[in-house]
C-alpha positions in Angstrom: -164.5 75.2 108.8 -163.1 71.8 109.6 -164.6 68.8 108.1 -166.0 67.5 111.6 -168.4 70.6 111.6 -168.8 70.3 107.6 -170.3 67.2 107.6 -173.0 68.2 110.6 -173.9 71.1 108.3 -174.5 69.0 105.4 -176.4 66.5 107.4 -178.8 69.5 108.0 -179.0 70.7 104.6 -180.0 67.2 103.1 -182.5 67.2 105.4 -184.6 70.0 103.4 -187.3 71.2 105.0 -186.3 69.4 108.4 -183.5 72.1 108.5 -186.6 74.6 110.2 -187.7 71.9 112.3 -184.1 70.5 113.6 -182.2 73.9 113.5 -179.1 74.3 115.1 -178.8 76.3 118.1 -175.8 78.2 118.1 -176.1 81.0 120.6 -173.3 80.0 123.1 -176.0 80.6 126.2 -178.0 77.2 125.8 -175.3 75.2 126.2 -172.1 76.1 127.9 -168.5 75.3 129.9 -168.6 75.9 133.3 -164.7 74.8 133.8 -162.1 72.7 133.5 -162.5 70.0 136.3 -159.4 69.2 139.1 -158.8 65.8 139.0 -158.0 64.7 142.2 -156.0 61.2 142.8 -156.2 58.4 143.8 -160.3 58.4 142.2 -159.1 60.4 139.4 -162.9 60.9 138.3 -164.5 63.7 136.1 -167.3 64.7 138.8 -170.2 66.5 136.8 -170.3 68.8 140.0 -171.1 72.7 139.3 -169.9 73.2 143.1 -166.6 71.1 142.7 -163.1 72.6 142.0 -162.1 74.2 138.5 -158.7 74.7 137.4 -158.1 78.0 136.5 -154.7 77.3 134.1 -152.8 73.8 133.1 -149.5 72.8 133.0 -148.0 70.0 130.9 -144.8 69.3 131.4 -143.4 67.8 128.0 -140.5 66.0 129.5 -142.9 63.6 130.7 -145.9 63.8 128.1 -146.8 65.2 124.7 -150.7 65.4 125.1 -152.7 67.7 127.8 -156.6 66.1 128.2 -158.8 68.6 129.7 -162.3 67.4 131.0 -164.8 70.2 130.5 -167.9 70.3 133.0 -170.7 71.6 130.1 -174.2 72.8 131.3 -177.3 72.2 129.7 -180.0 75.2 130.1 -182.7 73.8 127.8 -186.0 73.3 129.9 -187.6 69.9 130.1 -190.4 69.3 127.3 -191.4 66.0 128.2 -195.1 65.0 128.8 -195.4 61.6 130.9 -198.8 61.6 130.8 -199.3 62.0 127.2 -196.4 59.7 126.4 -194.6 62.6 125.1 -190.5 62.0 125.2 -187.9 64.5 126.7 -186.2 65.9 123.3 -184.1 68.5 125.8 -181.5 66.4 126.7 -178.3 66.9 125.2 -175.3 63.9 123.6 -172.3 65.8 123.3 -170.1 64.3 120.5 -166.8 66.4 120.0 -164.7 69.8 120.5 -163.6 72.2 118.3 -160.3 73.6 119.8 -158.0 76.8 118.7 -155.0 77.0 120.1 -153.2 80.7 120.0 -149.8 81.7 121.8 -149.8 84.2 124.8 -150.3 87.0 122.2 -153.6 85.4 120.6 -152.2 84.6 117.4 -152.8 81.3 116.4 -149.9 78.7 116.5 -148.4 77.8 113.3 -146.1 74.2 114.1 -145.5 72.9 111.0 -147.0 69.7 108.6 -148.8 67.6 110.1 -149.6 69.7 113.3 -152.6 72.4 113.3 -153.7 74.9 115.4 -157.4 74.7 114.8 -158.8 71.3 114.7 -161.8 69.0 116.2 -161.6 65.8 118.7 -164.3 63.3 118.7 -165.9 62.3 122.1 -168.6 61.5 124.0 -170.6 63.0 127.0 -174.1 63.7 127.8 -176.0 66.7 129.8 -179.4 66.4 131.5 -182.0 68.9 130.8 -182.1 71.8 133.0 -184.5 71.9 135.8 -186.6 74.4 137.4 -183.6 76.1 139.1 -180.5 74.8 137.8 -178.9 73.8 134.4 -178.3 70.2 133.9 -174.6 69.0 133.8 -172.0 66.6 131.8 -168.4 66.1 131.7 -166.8 66.0 128.2 -163.2 64.8 128.1 -161.0 66.5 125.1 -157.5 66.2 124.4 -156.4 69.7 123.8 -153.3 69.6 123.2 -152.6 66.7 120.7 -149.2 64.9 120.3 -148.0 66.7 117.1 -148.5 70.2 119.1 -146.8 68.4 122.3 -143.3 67.5 120.4 -143.5 70.8 118.5 -143.3 72.9 121.8 -141.0 70.2 123.2 -138.6 70.9 120.1 -139.4 74.7 120.9 -138.3 74.8 124.5 -135.4 72.2 124.2 -134.5 70.7 127.4 -134.3 74.1 129.1 -135.4 73.8 132.7 -136.2 77.5 133.1 -138.0 78.5 129.6 -141.9 78.5 129.6 -144.5 78.8 126.8 -147.8 79.9 126.9 -150.8 78.3 125.0 -154.0 79.0 125.1 -157.1 76.7 124.2 -160.4 78.0 123.1 -162.8 75.4 123.4 -166.3 75.0 122.4 -168.5 71.7 122.6 -171.0 70.7 120.2 -173.8 68.1 120.5 -177.2 67.1 119.6 -180.2 67.1 121.6 -182.6 64.1 121.9 -184.9 65.9 120.0 -182.5 66.0 117.2 -181.1 69.6 117.1 -177.2 70.4 116.8 -176.1 72.6 119.4 -172.6 74.4 120.2 -171.5 75.7 123.5 -169.9 79.5 123.3 -166.1 79.4 123.3 -164.1 78.9 126.5 -160.5 79.9 127.2 -158.5 78.0 128.7 -154.6 79.0 129.4 -151.8 75.8 129.7 -148.1 76.6 130.7 -145.8 74.2 128.5 -142.4 73.5 130.5 -139.4 70.7 130.5 -139.5 69.1 133.9 -141.3 71.9 135.9 -143.5 69.3 137.7 -140.7 67.2 138.8 -139.8 67.4 142.5 -136.9 66.3 144.3 -137.2 65.5 148.0 -134.3 65.3 150.2 -135.6 62.2 151.1 -135.6 60.7 147.2 -131.8 61.8 146.7 -128.7 59.6 146.6 -126.1 61.9 148.4 -123.2 58.8 147.5 -123.2 60.2 144.2 -121.7 63.0 142.5 -124.1 65.2 141.2 -126.8 63.3 143.4 -129.7 61.5 141.8 -133.1 60.8 142.5 -133.5 56.7 143.4 -136.5 54.7 144.1 -134.5 52.4 146.1 -133.4 55.4 148.8 -136.8 55.7 150.7 -139.9 54.4 150.6 -141.5 55.5 147.3 -144.8 57.7 148.0 -148.3 57.1 146.5 -148.9 58.5 143.4 -150.6 62.2 143.6 -151.2 62.8 140.2 -153.6 61.5 138.0 -152.0 62.2 134.6 -148.2 62.2 134.9 -146.8 65.2 133.6 -150.0 67.3 133.9 -151.0 69.8 136.1 -149.6 68.3 139.8 -146.0 68.1 140.9 -144.6 64.1 140.8 -142.2 62.9 143.3 -139.2 61.9 141.3 -139.1 58.5 142.8 -142.3 57.9 140.9 -141.4 58.1 137.3 -136.8 57.5 138.1 -137.0 54.7 136.5 -138.7 55.7 133.2 -137.8 59.1 132.5 -134.2 60.8 132.4 -135.4 64.4 134.0 -136.8 62.6 137.1 -133.4 60.7 138.2 -131.3 63.9 137.5 -132.5 67.4 138.7 -130.5 69.3 136.9 -128.2 72.8 137.5 -129.8 74.6 139.8 -132.3 72.4 141.0 
C-alpha cells in the first residue's frame, strides 16, 4: 500500500467512532471509470460526456515525449440525499483526489524499471463528479499521468532508436476521492493498454519532403505547415513531420524503410 493511500486510511482511523459514520466505500461500483476520453484538436478539452468517444488503447511515441496523460471519465452512482425544504445539504457529490496506477507488461507482470522508477504509484489530481439523477450516473473527468517520465525514459532505453520495435504497457487505474459528506470512496480497476514506440506517430507526407538532398528530409520550408492535429505531441495522434522538424531529429529524418 503506498503512502498516499496509507495517509487517507490513517486519517479515518484517527477519527475513532467517526469511522463507522464516514466509512470507506470500496465496492468498485458506486464510483467507476467509464473510459479514457479522446482528445480532439483544436479544442483539446476533456469533456464529461458519457456519449462521447473513448480510446480503446493508447500510443506513446518516446521519440517525442516520455509521459502519457490520460483523461478518464469517472461515473458516480450515488443517489442524491439532499433536501432543500429541510435545508439538508447534498452529501453524495464526489471530490476526486487522486489515482492509484499499476503498470504491467503484456503478460500481466508488474514492470521493474530500476531505482527511482516504480510500477505501482499514486498520482495527485482534482476532479468532481455530481450525484446521480433518477436515471443516469453523474460524471466528471479526472486527468492522471499514467506513464510518468521515469517509466517513459526506461521504455525509451529498452527500445533504443529502433523504429520497428514496440512495447506494450498496461495501466490499471483506480480513482479515489471523498464525498461531500466525508466518505472516502474508491473506484473499481480500469485497465488501459498503451503501445510504446519510437517515431511511430510521425508522418512524412511527400509534400513535406525536400527531395533536393540525399537522403530526403522533412522541412517546414518546403510547403505550408499544416494545422496541428495532435493535442499532446507524441501521444495517440499522428503528427505531420513539418510540425516538429525544428525540434526533433526524428521528425527531420524518416529513417530506413520509411
